[in-house]
Backbone as JSON Lines, residues from 0, in Angstrom:
{"i":0,"aa":"M","n":[13.66,-44.07,3.51],"ca":[14.69,-43.28,4.19],"c":[14.28,-41.81,4.18]}
{"i":1,"aa":"A","n":[14.39,-41.16,5.33],"ca":[14.0,-39.76,5.46],"c":[14.96,-38.86,4.67]}
{"i":2,"aa":"K","n":[14.4,-37.78,4.11],"ca":[15.2,-36.8,3.38],"c":[14.89,-35.4,3.89]}
{"i":3,"aa":"I","n":[15.81,-34.49,3.63],"ca":[15.61,-33.08,3.99],"c":[15.76,-32.24,2.73]}
{"i":4,"aa":"T","n":[14.76,-31.41,2.47],"ca":[14.82,-30.45,1.37],"c":[15.05,-29.07,1.95]}
{"i":5,"aa":"Q","n":[16.0,-28.35,1.41],"ca":[16.31,-27.0,1.89],"c":[15.99,-25.98,0.8]}
{"i":6,"aa":"I","n":[15.1,-25.05,1.13],"ca":[14.7,-24.02,0.16],"c":[15.02,-22.64,0.72]}
{"i":7,"aa":"D","n":[15.97,-21.97,0.1],"ca":[16.23,-20.56,0.43],"c":[15.35,-19.71,-0.47]}
{"i":8,"aa":"I","n":[14.55,-18.86,0.14],"ca":[13.58,-18.07,-0.61],"c":[14.02,-16.61,-0.57]}
{"i":9,"aa":"L","n":[14.2,-16.04,-1.74],"ca":[14.75,-14.69,-1.87],"c":[13.77,-13.79,-2.6]}
{"i":10,"aa":"R","n":[13.45,-12.67,-1.97],"ca":[12.66,-11.66,-2.67],"c":[13.55,-10.89,-3.63]}
{"i":11,"aa":"H","n":[12.99,-10.45,-4.74],"ca":[13.76,-9.62,-5.67],"c":[14.21,-8.33,-5.0]}
{"i":12,"aa":"G","n":[15.26,-7.72,-5.53],"ca":[15.72,-6.42,-5.06],"c":[14.9,-5.3,-5.67]}
{"i":13,"aa":"L","n":[15.38,-4.08,-5.49],"ca":[14.67,-2.89,-5.98],"c":[14.52,-2.94,-7.49]}
{"i":14,"aa":"P","n":[13.27,-2.95,-7.98],"ca":[13.05,-2.87,-9.43],"c":[12.69,-1.45,-9.84]}
{"i":15,"aa":"E","n":[12.53,-1.26,-11.12],"ca":[11.91,-0.02,-11.58],"c":[10.44,-0.06,-11.17]}
{"i":16,"aa":"G","n":[9.78,1.08,-11.21],"ca":[8.38,1.13,-10.84],"c":[8.16,1.04,-9.35]}
{"i":17,"aa":"D","n":[9.07,1.66,-8.58],"ca":[8.92,1.62,-7.12],"c":[7.68,2.4,-6.71]}
{"i":18,"aa":"N","n":[7.12,2.03,-5.56],"ca":[5.96,2.7,-4.97],"c":[4.69,2.51,-5.79]}
{"i":19,"aa":"C","n":[4.57,1.31,-6.39],"ca":[3.34,1.01,-7.11],"c":[2.95,-0.45,-6.85]}
{"i":20,"aa":"L","n":[1.76,-0.8,-7.29],"ca":[1.26,-2.16,-7.15],"c":[1.73,-2.93,-8.38]}
{"i":21,"aa":"R","n":[2.85,-3.62,-8.26],"ca":[3.49,-4.19,-9.45],"c":[2.73,-5.4,-10.0]}
{"i":22,"aa":"G","n":[2.39,-6.33,-9.13],"ca":[1.69,-7.51,-9.59],"c":[2.41,-8.21,-10.73]}
{"i":23,"aa":"H","n":[1.73,-8.39,-11.86],"ca":[2.31,-9.06,-13.02],"c":[3.0,-8.09,-13.98]}
{"i":24,"aa":"T","n":[3.0,-6.8,-13.67],"ca":[3.7,-5.84,-14.52],"c":[5.19,-6.17,-14.5]}
{"i":25,"aa":"D","n":[5.79,-6.3,-15.67],"ca":[7.14,-6.88,-15.76],"c":[8.23,-5.82,-15.71]}
{"i":26,"aa":"F","n":[8.37,-5.17,-14.54],"ca":[9.43,-4.18,-14.34],"c":[10.79,-4.87,-14.28]}
{"i":27,"aa":"V","n":[11.81,-4.19,-14.77],"ca":[13.16,-4.75,-14.72],"c":[13.79,-4.46,-13.36]}
{"i":28,"aa":"L","n":[14.79,-5.26,-13.03],"ca":[15.55,-5.08,-11.8],"c":[16.56,-3.96,-11.99]}
{"i":29,"aa":"T","n":[16.69,-3.07,-11.01],"ca":[17.69,-2.02,-11.08],"c":[19.06,-2.56,-10.68]}
{"i":30,"aa":"E","n":[20.09,-1.8,-10.99],"ca":[21.45,-2.19,-10.59],"c":[21.55,-2.28,-9.07]}
{"i":31,"aa":"Q","n":[20.91,-1.34,-8.37],"ca":[20.9,-1.39,-6.91],"c":[20.22,-2.66,-6.42]}
{"i":32,"aa":"G","n":[19.1,-3.02,-7.04],"ca":[18.39,-4.22,-6.65],"c":[19.2,-5.47,-6.88]}
{"i":33,"aa":"F","n":[19.95,-5.5,-7.97],"ca":[20.81,-6.65,-8.26],"c":[21.86,-6.81,-7.16]}
{"i":34,"aa":"E","n":[22.46,-5.7,-6.74],"ca":[23.49,-5.75,-5.7],"c":[22.87,-6.16,-4.36]}
{"i":35,"aa":"Q","n":[21.66,-5.71,-4.08],"ca":[20.97,-6.13,-2.84],"c":[20.83,-7.64,-2.78]}
{"i":36,"aa":"M","n":[20.47,-8.24,-3.91],"ca":[20.27,-9.68,-3.96],"c":[21.6,-10.43,-3.84]}
{"i":37,"aa":"K","n":[22.65,-9.92,-4.45],"ca":[23.96,-10.54,-4.33],"c":[24.41,-10.57,-2.88]}
{"i":38,"aa":"M","n":[24.22,-9.48,-2.17],"ca":[24.61,-9.41,-0.76],"c":[23.79,-10.37,0.09]}
{"i":39,"aa":"A","n":[22.52,-10.52,-0.26],"ca":[21.62,-11.36,0.55],"c":[22.02,-12.83,0.54]}
{"i":40,"aa":"I","n":[22.67,-13.26,-0.53],"ca":[23.01,-14.69,-0.62],"c":[24.51,-14.92,-0.75]}
{"i":41,"aa":"E","n":[25.31,-13.96,-0.3],"ca":[26.76,-14.07,-0.48],"c":[27.36,-15.27,0.24]}
{"i":42,"aa":"N","n":[26.68,-15.78,1.29],"ca":[27.2,-16.94,2.01],"c":[26.6,-18.26,1.52]}
{"i":43,"aa":"L","n":[25.81,-18.2,0.48],"ca":[25.19,-19.41,-0.05],"c":[26.17,-20.08,-1.02]}
{"i":44,"aa":"N","n":[26.6,-21.28,-0.68],"ca":[27.68,-21.88,-1.48],"c":[27.38,-23.29,-1.98]}
{"i":45,"aa":"D","n":[26.14,-23.74,-1.84],"ca":[25.81,-25.09,-2.28],"c":[24.36,-25.12,-2.75]}
{"i":46,"aa":"L","n":[24.16,-25.34,-4.05],"ca":[22.82,-25.36,-4.62],"c":[22.71,-26.48,-5.65]}
{"i":47,"aa":"D","n":[21.5,-27.04,-5.76],"ca":[21.22,-28.03,-6.8],"c":[20.43,-27.43,-7.95]}
{"i":48,"aa":"C","n":[19.62,-26.39,-7.66],"ca":[18.78,-25.82,-8.7],"c":[18.28,-24.45,-8.26]}
{"i":49,"aa":"V","n":[18.01,-23.58,-9.23],"ca":[17.37,-22.28,-8.97],"c":[15.99,-22.3,-9.61]}
{"i":50,"aa":"V","n":[14.99,-21.96,-8.81],"ca":[13.61,-21.84,-9.29],"c":[13.22,-20.37,-9.18]}
{"i":51,"aa":"S","n":[12.57,-19.85,-10.2],"ca":[12.3,-18.42,-10.22],"c":[10.94,-18.09,-10.8]}
{"i":52,"aa":"S","n":[10.37,-17.02,-10.27],"ca":[9.25,-16.37,-10.95],"c":[9.7,-16.02,-12.35]}
{"i":53,"aa":"S","n":[8.79,-16.1,-13.3],"ca":[9.14,-15.79,-14.69],"c":[9.23,-14.29,-14.96]}
{"i":54,"aa":"L","n":[8.83,-13.46,-14.0],"ca":[8.96,-12.02,-14.17],"c":[10.42,-11.62,-14.05]}
{"i":55,"aa":"Q","n":[10.87,-10.67,-14.88],"ca":[12.3,-10.42,-15.02],"c":[12.95,-9.78,-13.79]}
{"i":56,"aa":"R","n":[12.19,-9.18,-12.91],"ca":[12.81,-8.66,-11.69],"c":[13.31,-9.79,-10.8]}
{"i":57,"aa":"C","n":[12.85,-11.01,-11.06],"ca":[13.35,-12.2,-10.37],"c":[14.25,-13.03,-11.3]}
{"i":58,"aa":"S","n":[13.81,-13.25,-12.51],"ca":[14.47,-14.21,-13.39],"c":[15.86,-13.77,-13.84]}
{"i":59,"aa":"S","n":[16.1,-12.46,-13.97],"ca":[17.42,-12.0,-14.41],"c":[18.49,-12.35,-13.4]}
{"i":60,"aa":"F","n":[18.17,-12.19,-12.11],"ca":[19.14,-12.55,-11.07],"c":[19.24,-14.07,-10.94]}
{"i":61,"aa":"A","n":[18.12,-14.77,-11.06],"ca":[18.12,-16.23,-10.97],"c":[19.03,-16.83,-12.03]}
{"i":62,"aa":"D","n":[18.98,-16.3,-13.25],"ca":[19.84,-16.8,-14.32],"c":[21.31,-16.54,-14.01]}
{"i":63,"aa":"F","n":[21.59,-15.4,-13.41],"ca":[22.97,-15.06,-13.04],"c":[23.51,-16.06,-12.01]}
{"i":64,"aa":"I","n":[22.72,-16.36,-11.0],"ca":[23.16,-17.29,-9.96],"c":[23.29,-18.7,-10.5]}
{"i":65,"aa":"A","n":[22.36,-19.11,-11.34],"ca":[22.44,-20.45,-11.92],"c":[23.72,-20.61,-12.74]}
{"i":66,"aa":"Q","n":[24.07,-19.57,-13.48],"ca":[25.29,-19.62,-14.27],"c":[26.52,-19.7,-13.36]}
{"i":67,"aa":"K","n":[26.47,-18.97,-12.25],"ca":[27.59,-18.98,-11.3],"c":[27.81,-20.38,-10.73]}
{"i":68,"aa":"F","n":[26.72,-21.08,-10.42],"ca":[26.81,-22.41,-9.83],"c":[26.82,-23.53,-10.89]}
{"i":69,"aa":"T","n":[26.68,-23.14,-12.14],"ca":[26.61,-24.1,-13.26],"c":[25.49,-25.1,-13.03]}
{"i":70,"aa":"I","n":[24.31,-24.57,-12.77],"ca":[23.12,-25.39,-12.56],"c":[21.97,-24.81,-13.38]}
{"i":71,"aa":"N","n":[20.86,-25.5,-13.37],"ca":[19.7,-25.07,-14.17],"c":[18.86,-24.03,-13.45]}
{"i":72,"aa":"T","n":[18.2,-23.18,-14.24],"ca":[17.16,-22.3,-13.74],"c":[15.82,-22.78,-14.27]}
{"i":73,"aa":"L","n":[14.85,-22.88,-13.4],"ca":[13.5,-23.23,-13.81],"c":[12.61,-22.01,-13.62]}
{"i":74,"aa":"H","n":[12.17,-21.39,-14.73],"ca":[11.29,-20.23,-14.67],"c":[9.85,-20.72,-14.61]}
{"i":75,"aa":"S","n":[9.07,-20.14,-13.72],"ca":[7.69,-20.62,-13.55],"c":[6.74,-19.46,-13.31]}
{"i":76,"aa":"D","n":[5.63,-19.47,-14.06],"ca":[4.57,-18.49,-13.82],"c":[3.9,-18.71,-12.47]}
{"i":77,"aa":"S","n":[4.0,-19.91,-11.94],"ca":[3.34,-20.24,-10.66],"c":[3.91,-19.43,-9.5]}
{"i":78,"aa":"W","n":[5.15,-18.96,-9.63],"ca":[5.8,-18.21,-8.55],"c":[5.74,-16.7,-8.79]}
{"i":79,"aa":"R","n":[4.91,-16.27,-9.74],"ca":[4.73,-14.83,-9.95],"c":[3.97,-14.19,-8.79]}
{"i":80,"aa":"E","n":[4.09,-12.88,-8.71],"ca":[3.31,-12.12,-7.73],"c":[1.83,-12.26,-8.07]}
{"i":81,"aa":"M","n":[0.99,-11.86,-7.13],"ca":[-0.45,-11.88,-7.37],"c":[-0.79,-10.98,-8.55]}
{"i":82,"aa":"N","n":[-1.76,-11.4,-9.34],"ca":[-2.21,-10.62,-10.49],"c":[-3.3,-9.65,-10.03]}
{"i":83,"aa":"F","n":[-2.98,-8.35,-10.07],"ca":[-3.94,-7.33,-9.63],"c":[-4.76,-6.76,-10.77]}
{"i":84,"aa":"G","n":[-4.73,-7.38,-11.91],"ca":[-5.62,-7.01,-13.0],"c":[-5.55,-5.54,-13.39]}
{"i":85,"aa":"D","n":[-6.7,-4.87,-13.3],"ca":[-6.8,-3.46,-13.71],"c":[-5.93,-2.54,-12.86]}
{"i":86,"aa":"W","n":[-5.57,-2.98,-11.66],"ca":[-4.77,-2.14,-10.76],"c":[-3.28,-2.33,-10.95]}
{"i":87,"aa":"D","n":[-2.91,-3.29,-11.73],"ca":[-1.5,-3.63,-11.92],"c":[-0.71,-2.44,-12.48]}
{"i":88,"aa":"G","n":[0.4,-2.13,-11.82],"ca":[1.29,-1.08,-12.28],"c":[0.92,0.31,-11.84]}
{"i":89,"aa":"L","n":[-0.23,0.48,-11.15],"ca":[-0.65,1.8,-10.69],"c":[0.07,2.17,-9.38]}
{"i":90,"aa":"T","n":[0.39,3.44,-9.25],"ca":[0.99,3.92,-8.01],"c":[-0.08,4.0,-6.92]}
{"i":91,"aa":"R","n":[0.38,4.12,-5.67],"ca":[-0.56,4.24,-4.55],"c":[-1.44,5.47,-4.72]}
{"i":92,"aa":"Q","n":[-0.85,6.57,-5.2],"ca":[-1.61,7.8,-5.4],"c":[-2.67,7.61,-6.49]}
{"i":93,"aa":"Q","n":[-2.32,6.95,-7.57],"ca":[-3.28,6.69,-8.64],"c":[-4.43,5.8,-8.15]}
{"i":94,"aa":"L","n":[-4.1,4.82,-7.31],"ca":[-5.14,3.95,-6.77],"c":[-6.13,4.73,-5.91]}
{"i":95,"aa":"V","n":[-5.6,5.63,-5.08],"ca":[-6.47,6.44,-4.23],"c":[-7.33,7.37,-5.08]}
{"i":96,"aa":"E","n":[-6.73,7.99,-6.09],"ca":[-7.46,8.93,-6.93],"c":[-8.56,8.23,-7.73]}
{"i":97,"aa":"Q","n":[-8.3,7.02,-8.2],"ca":[-9.27,6.32,-9.04],"c":[-10.32,5.57,-8.24]}
{"i":98,"aa":"L","n":[-9.93,5.09,-7.05],"ca":[-10.82,4.18,-6.31],"c":[-11.37,4.75,-5.03]}
{"i":99,"aa":"G","n":[-10.72,5.79,-4.49],"ca":[-11.2,6.38,-3.24],"c":[-11.21,5.38,-2.1]}
{"i":100,"aa":"D","n":[-12.33,5.32,-1.39],"ca":[-12.43,4.43,-0.23],"c":[-12.43,2.95,-0.61]}
{"i":101,"aa":"D","n":[-12.71,2.65,-1.87],"ca":[-12.77,1.25,-2.29],"c":[-11.44,0.53,-2.1]}
{"i":102,"aa":"I","n":[-10.33,1.27,-2.28],"ca":[-9.03,0.62,-2.12],"c":[-8.79,0.26,-0.66]}
{"i":103,"aa":"D","n":[-9.25,1.12,0.27],"ca":[-9.12,0.81,1.7],"c":[-9.98,-0.38,2.07]}
{"i":104,"aa":"H","n":[-11.19,-0.44,1.51],"ca":[-12.08,-1.57,1.78],"c":[-11.43,-2.87,1.32]}
{"i":105,"aa":"Y","n":[-10.76,-2.82,0.18],"ca":[-10.11,-4.03,-0.34],"c":[-9.01,-4.49,0.6]}
{"i":106,"aa":"W","n":[-8.15,-3.57,1.04],"ca":[-7.04,-3.98,1.91],"c":[-7.53,-4.48,3.26]}
{"i":107,"aa":"H","n":[-8.68,-4.0,3.71],"ca":[-9.23,-4.48,4.97],"c":[-9.83,-5.88,4.83]}
{"i":108,"aa":"D","n":[-10.25,-6.24,3.62],"ca":[-10.83,-7.57,3.42],"c":[-10.47,-8.07,2.02]}
{"i":109,"aa":"P","n":[-9.19,-8.42,1.79],"ca":[-8.77,-8.84,0.45],"c":[-9.33,-10.19,0.02]}
{"i":110,"aa":"W","n":[-9.92,-10.97,0.96],"ca":[-10.55,-12.24,0.59],"c":[-11.93,-12.02,-0.04]}
{"i":111,"aa":"H","n":[-12.46,-10.82,0.12],"ca":[-13.8,-10.52,-0.4],"c":[-13.8,-10.56,-1.93]}
{"i":112,"aa":"V","n":[-14.88,-11.09,-2.49],"ca":[-15.03,-11.13,-3.95],"c":[-16.35,-10.46,-4.33]}
{"i":113,"aa":"C","n":[-16.47,-10.14,-5.61],"ca":[-17.71,-9.55,-6.12],"c":[-18.8,-10.62,-6.16]}
{"i":114,"aa":"E","n":[-20.02,-10.2,-6.44],"ca":[-21.15,-11.14,-6.45],"c":[-20.97,-12.27,-7.46]}
{"i":115,"aa":"D","n":[-20.23,-12.0,-8.53],"ca":[-20.01,-13.04,-9.54],"c":[-18.78,-13.89,-9.24]}
{"i":116,"aa":"G","n":[-18.16,-13.68,-8.08],"ca":[-17.01,-14.48,-7.67],"c":[-15.67,-13.98,-8.16]}
{"i":117,"aa":"T","n":[-15.65,-12.85,-8.85],"ca":[-14.4,-12.31,-9.37],"c":[-13.79,-11.32,-8.38]}
{"i":118,"aa":"A","n":[-12.52,-10.99,-8.59],"ca":[-11.86,-9.98,-7.77],"c":[-12.29,-8.59,-8.24]}
{"i":119,"aa":"P","n":[-12.34,-7.6,-7.35],"ca":[-12.77,-6.25,-7.75],"c":[-11.85,-5.6,-8.78]}
{"i":120,"aa":"H","n":[-10.62,-6.08,-8.88],"ca":[-9.68,-5.52,-9.86],"c":[-9.61,-6.36,-11.14]}
{"i":121,"aa":"N","n":[-10.45,-7.41,-11.24],"ca":[-10.48,-8.28,-12.41],"c":[-9.21,-9.09,-12.61]}
{"i":122,"aa":"G","n":[-8.45,-9.25,-11.53],"ca":[-7.27,-10.12,-11.57],"c":[-7.55,-11.39,-10.78]}
{"i":123,"aa":"E","n":[-6.56,-11.84,-10.03],"ca":[-6.75,-13.02,-9.19],"c":[-7.48,-12.66,-7.9]}
{"i":124,"aa":"T","n":[-8.35,-13.52,-7.44],"ca":[-8.85,-13.39,-6.08],"c":[-7.75,-13.88,-5.15]}
{"i":125,"aa":"L","n":[-7.82,-13.48,-3.89],"ca":[-6.81,-13.93,-2.94],"c":[-6.9,-15.44,-2.75]}
{"i":126,"aa":"E","n":[-8.1,-16.0,-2.84],"ca":[-8.23,-17.45,-2.73],"c":[-7.55,-18.15,-3.91]}
{"i":127,"aa":"Q","n":[-7.69,-17.63,-5.11],"ca":[-7.02,-18.21,-6.27],"c":[-5.5,-18.13,-6.12]}
{"i":128,"aa":"F","n":[-5.03,-17.01,-5.62],"ca":[-3.6,-16.82,-5.38],"c":[-3.12,-17.81,-4.33]}
{"i":129,"aa":"D","n":[-3.86,-17.96,-3.26],"ca":[-3.54,-18.88,-2.18],"c":[-3.41,-20.32,-2.71]}
{"i":130,"aa":"I","n":[-4.36,-20.72,-3.53],"ca":[-4.34,-22.07,-4.11],"c":[-3.15,-22.24,-5.04]}
{"i":131,"aa":"R","n":[-2.87,-21.21,-5.83],"ca":[-1.73,-21.28,-6.76],"c":[-0.41,-21.5,-6.02]}
{"i":132,"aa":"I","n":[-0.2,-20.75,-4.95],"ca":[1.05,-20.88,-4.2],"c":[1.12,-22.23,-3.5]}
{"i":133,"aa":"K","n":[0.01,-22.72,-2.99],"ca":[0.0,-24.04,-2.35],"c":[0.4,-25.13,-3.35]}
{"i":134,"aa":"R","n":[-0.15,-25.06,-4.55],"ca":[0.16,-26.06,-5.57],"c":[1.6,-25.94,-6.03]}
{"i":135,"aa":"A","n":[2.09,-24.71,-6.15],"ca":[3.48,-24.5,-6.57],"c":[4.44,-25.07,-5.54]}
{"i":136,"aa":"W","n":[4.12,-24.88,-4.27],"ca":[4.97,-25.4,-3.19],"c":[4.97,-26.92,-3.2]}
{"i":137,"aa":"Q","n":[3.82,-27.52,-3.34],"ca":[3.73,-28.97,-3.36],"c":[4.5,-29.54,-4.55]}
{"i":138,"aa":"A","n":[4.4,-28.89,-5.7],"ca":[5.12,-29.34,-6.89],"c":[6.63,-29.21,-6.7]}
{"i":139,"aa":"L","n":[7.06,-28.13,-6.07],"ca":[8.49,-27.92,-5.83],"c":[9.05,-29.03,-4.95]}
{"i":140,"aa":"L","n":[8.32,-29.38,-3.88],"ca":[8.79,-30.44,-2.98],"c":[8.82,-31.79,-3.67]}
{"i":141,"aa":"T","n":[7.85,-32.02,-4.53],"ca":[7.81,-33.29,-5.26],"c":[8.97,-33.4,-6.25]}
{"i":142,"aa":"Q","n":[9.24,-32.32,-6.97],"ca":[10.25,-32.33,-8.02],"c":[11.68,-32.26,-7.48]}
{"i":143,"aa":"H","n":[11.85,-31.65,-6.31],"ca":[13.2,-31.38,-5.81],"c":[13.43,-31.96,-4.41]}
{"i":144,"aa":"K","n":[12.75,-33.01,-4.1],"ca":[12.87,-33.64,-2.78],"c":[14.32,-34.01,-2.49]}
{"i":145,"aa":"G","n":[14.8,-33.57,-1.33],"ca":[16.16,-33.9,-0.9],"c":[17.22,-32.97,-1.45]}
{"i":146,"aa":"Q","n":[16.83,-31.93,-2.2],"ca":[17.8,-31.03,-2.81],"c":[17.89,-29.7,-2.05]}
{"i":147,"aa":"K","n":[18.89,-28.9,-2.46],"ca":[19.04,-27.53,-1.96],"c":[18.66,-26.58,-3.09]}
{"i":148,"aa":"I","n":[17.63,-25.78,-2.84],"ca":[17.02,-24.96,-3.88],"c":[17.08,-23.48,-3.49]}
{"i":149,"aa":"L","n":[17.32,-22.63,-4.47],"ca":[17.1,-21.2,-4.3],"c":[15.85,-20.84,-5.07]}
{"i":150,"aa":"L","n":[14.87,-20.28,-4.37],"ca":[13.62,-19.84,-4.98],"c":[13.6,-18.31,-4.98]}
{"i":151,"aa":"V","n":[13.55,-17.71,-6.17],"ca":[13.56,-16.25,-6.31],"c":[12.14,-15.81,-6.67]}
{"i":152,"aa":"T","n":[11.55,-15.0,-5.8],"ca":[10.13,-14.69,-5.99],"c":[9.79,-13.31,-5.41]}
{"i":153,"aa":"H","n":[8.57,-13.12,-4.93],"ca":[8.03,-11.81,-4.58],"c":[7.54,-11.8,-3.13]}
{"i":154,"aa":"S","n":[7.38,-10.6,-2.59],"ca":[6.98,-10.49,-1.17],"c":[5.59,-11.06,-0.93]}
{"i":155,"aa":"G","n":[4.66,-10.81,-1.85],"ca":[3.31,-11.35,-1.68],"c":[3.3,-12.86,-1.68]}
{"i":156,"aa":"V","n":[4.12,-13.45,-2.54],"ca":[4.25,-14.9,-2.58],"c":[4.81,-15.43,-1.26]}
{"i":157,"aa":"M","n":[5.84,-14.76,-0.75],"ca":[6.47,-15.2,0.49],"c":[5.51,-15.12,1.67]}
{"i":158,"aa":"R","n":[4.74,-14.05,1.73],"ca":[3.76,-13.93,2.81],"c":[2.68,-15.0,2.71]}
{"i":159,"aa":"Q","n":[2.24,-15.27,1.47],"ca":[1.2,-16.28,1.3],"c":[1.72,-17.66,1.65]}
{"i":160,"aa":"L","n":[2.97,-17.92,1.31],"ca":[3.57,-19.2,1.65],"c":[3.71,-19.35,3.17]}
{"i":161,"aa":"L","n":[4.08,-18.27,3.84],"ca":[4.15,-18.32,5.3],"c":[2.77,-18.59,5.89]}
{"i":162,"aa":"R","n":[1.74,-17.97,5.32],"ca":[0.38,-18.22,5.8],"c":[0.04,-19.7,5.73]}
{"i":163,"aa":"L","n":[0.43,-20.33,4.63],"ca":[0.12,-21.74,4.44],"c":[0.94,-22.63,5.38]}
{"i":164,"aa":"L","n":[2.24,-22.38,5.46],"ca":[3.11,-23.25,6.24],"c":[2.87,-23.1,7.74]}
{"i":165,"aa":"L","n":[2.56,-21.88,8.18],"ca":[2.33,-21.63,9.61],"c":[0.86,-21.74,9.98]}
{"i":166,"aa":"E","n":[0.03,-22.1,9.01],"ca":[-1.4,-22.3,9.21],"c":[-2.07,-21.07,9.83]}
{"i":167,"aa":"M","n":[-1.76,-19.91,9.26],"ca":[-2.38,-18.67,9.7],"c":[-3.83,-18.63,9.23]}
{"i":168,"aa":"P","n":[-4.7,-17.96,9.98],"ca":[-6.12,-17.89,9.59],"c":[-6.3,-17.08,8.33]}
{"i":169,"aa":"R","n":[-7.4,-17.34,7.64],"ca":[-7.71,-16.61,6.41],"c":[-8.31,-15.25,6.75]}
{"i":170,"aa":"N","n":[-7.45,-14.34,7.16],"ca":[-7.87,-12.96,7.37],"c":[-6.8,-12.06,6.8]}
{"i":171,"aa":"T","n":[-6.89,-10.79,7.05],"ca":[-5.96,-9.87,6.42],"c":[-4.77,-9.52,7.3]}
{"i":172,"aa":"T","n":[-4.79,-9.89,8.58],"ca":[-3.77,-9.36,9.5],"c":[-2.37,-9.8,9.15]}
{"i":173,"aa":"Y","n":[-2.2,-11.01,8.63],"ca":[-0.85,-11.48,8.31],"c":[-0.21,-10.64,7.22]}
{"i":174,"aa":"L","n":[-1.02,-10.05,6.33],"ca":[-0.49,-9.23,5.26],"c":[0.21,-7.99,5.79]}
{"i":175,"aa":"H","n":[-0.27,-7.47,6.9],"ca":[0.27,-6.23,7.46],"c":[1.3,-6.46,8.55]}
{"i":176,"aa":"R","n":[1.38,-7.67,9.06],"ca":[2.29,-7.96,10.17],"c":[3.64,-8.51,9.72]}
{"i":177,"aa":"I","n":[3.76,-8.85,8.47],"ca":[5.0,-9.42,7.96],"c":[5.63,-8.45,6.97]}
{"i":178,"aa":"H","n":[6.74,-7.84,7.36],"ca":[7.45,-6.91,6.47],"c":[8.64,-7.64,5.85]}
{"i":179,"aa":"L","n":[8.69,-7.64,4.53],"ca":[9.78,-8.3,3.81],"c":[10.42,-7.27,2.88]}
{"i":180,"aa":"P","n":[11.55,-6.7,3.27],"ca":[12.19,-5.68,2.44],"c":[12.76,-6.29,1.16]}
{"i":181,"aa":"Y","n":[13.22,-5.43,0.28],"ca":[13.85,-5.91,-0.94],"c":[15.01,-6.84,-0.59]}
{"i":182,"aa":"A","n":[15.11,-7.93,-1.33],"ca":[16.16,-8.94,-1.15],"c":[16.08,-9.64,0.2]}
{"i":183,"aa":"A","n":[14.89,-9.64,0.81],"ca":[14.7,-10.41,2.04],"c":[14.9,-11.89,1.73]}
{"i":184,"aa":"R","n":[15.5,-12.59,2.66],"ca":[15.77,-14.01,2.46],"c":[15.32,-14.8,3.69]}
{"i":185,"aa":"M","n":[14.64,-15.88,3.45],"ca":[14.29,-16.8,4.53],"c":[14.55,-18.21,4.05]}
{"i":186,"aa":"R","n":[14.65,-19.13,4.97],"ca":[14.92,-20.52,4.62],"c":[13.85,-21.43,5.21]}
{"i":187,"aa":"I","n":[13.38,-22.35,4.39],"ca":[12.47,-23.39,4.85],"c":[13.18,-24.73,4.66]}
{"i":188,"aa":"T","n":[13.32,-25.48,5.74],"ca":[13.82,-26.84,5.62],"c":[12.63,-27.76,5.84]}
{"i":189,"aa":"V","n":[12.53,-28.78,5.0],"ca":[11.41,-29.71,5.08],"c":[11.95,-31.11,5.32]}
{"i":190,"aa":"Y","n":[11.6,-31.67,6.45],"ca":[11.99,-33.04,6.78],"c":[10.89,-33.97,6.29]}
{"i":191,"aa":"H","n":[11.27,-34.9,5.44],"ca":[10.31,-35.84,4.86],"c":[10.47,-37.2,5.54]}
{"i":192,"aa":"D","n":[9.44,-37.65,6.25],"ca":[9.48,-39.02,6.75],"c":[8.5,-39.87,5.95]}
{"i":193,"aa":"D","n":[8.22,-41.05,6.41],"ca":[7.36,-41.96,5.65],"c":[5.9,-41.55,5.64]}
{"i":194,"aa":"Q","n":[5.52,-40.63,6.52],"ca":[4.11,-40.29,6.65],"c":[3.77,-38.88,6.19]}
{"i":195,"aa":"Q","n":[4.66,-37.92,6.39],"ca":[4.33,-36.55,6.02],"c":[5.57,-35.69,5.93]}
{"i":196,"aa":"D","n":[5.37,-34.42,5.53],"ca":[6.45,-33.44,5.46],"c":[6.39,-32.54,6.69]}
{"i":197,"aa":"W","n":[7.56,-32.18,7.2],"ca":[7.65,-31.34,8.39],"c":[8.46,-30.09,8.05]}
{"i":198,"aa":"P","n":[7.78,-28.99,7.65],"ca":[8.51,-27.77,7.32],"c":[8.91,-26.98,8.56]}
{"i":199,"aa":"Q","n":[10.07,-26.35,8.48],"ca":[10.54,-25.5,9.58],"c":[11.07,-24.2,9.0]}
{"i":200,"aa":"L","n":[10.62,-23.09,9.53],"ca":[11.06,-21.77,9.1],"c":[12.35,-21.4,9.83]}
{"i":201,"aa":"Q","n":[13.33,-20.91,9.08],"ca":[14.6,-20.48,9.66],"c":[14.91,-19.07,9.2]}
{"i":202,"aa":"W","n":[15.55,-18.31,10.1],"ca":[15.95,-16.95,9.78],"c":[17.47,-16.86,9.84]}
{"i":203,"aa":"P","n":[18.07,-15.85,9.19],"ca":[19.52,-15.69,9.24],"c":[19.98,-15.37,10.68]}
{"i":204,"aa":"P","n":[21.28,-15.62,10.99],"ca":[22.31,-16.11,10.06],"c":[22.15,-17.59,9.78]}
{"i":205,"aa":"F","n":[22.33,-17.93,8.5],"ca":[22.22,-19.31,8.09],"c":[23.59,-19.99,8.15]}
{"i":206,"aa":"C","n":[23.58,-21.26,8.45],"ca":[24.8,-22.04,8.48],"c":[24.8,-22.99,7.29]}
{"i":207,"aa":"D","n":[25.62,-22.7,6.3],"ca":[25.66,-23.52,5.1],"c":[26.85,-24.47,5.14]}
């Protein structure tokens, strides 16, 4: 029998450490950011589970919503933002001052790796990040098939997931063409038949 899984995906609101490359740096969510997220899902009234990045700018709000709906929160490192290694937590100005043209070269070709196969910032390569998000998505569908899920995560994760679901080419253009503001929300519905999964991207207004 065919099933439908509904995943509402919510970016965190404004955290501390604005205007920097946050990555895995565990900045807390501001009061303004918390309110942004509440407004983004104010019409969401039916959930089976909340899944969240383990970073507190996501997990603090996820726990609040789970308590409101009296459901479980599943915290997962798999839904964290990309790990930028040595660049994590640096402001844009600091990146320019320390790296000069190298930072521009990276943004023009973020799939590029060093000769030893590592990322120039000693964090995750974009390919490693891409694989992580693909596996996390597959695990989510397997574990929560037929349910209504709220996934609280990061803009980089959301863009990478869109790349995978919409089968975008492995280049850099999708990174610059998709703007996801704080507390951005999108919905993916996945129709499961006997042969495969059929994901569909939906934008607000949502009908719950």
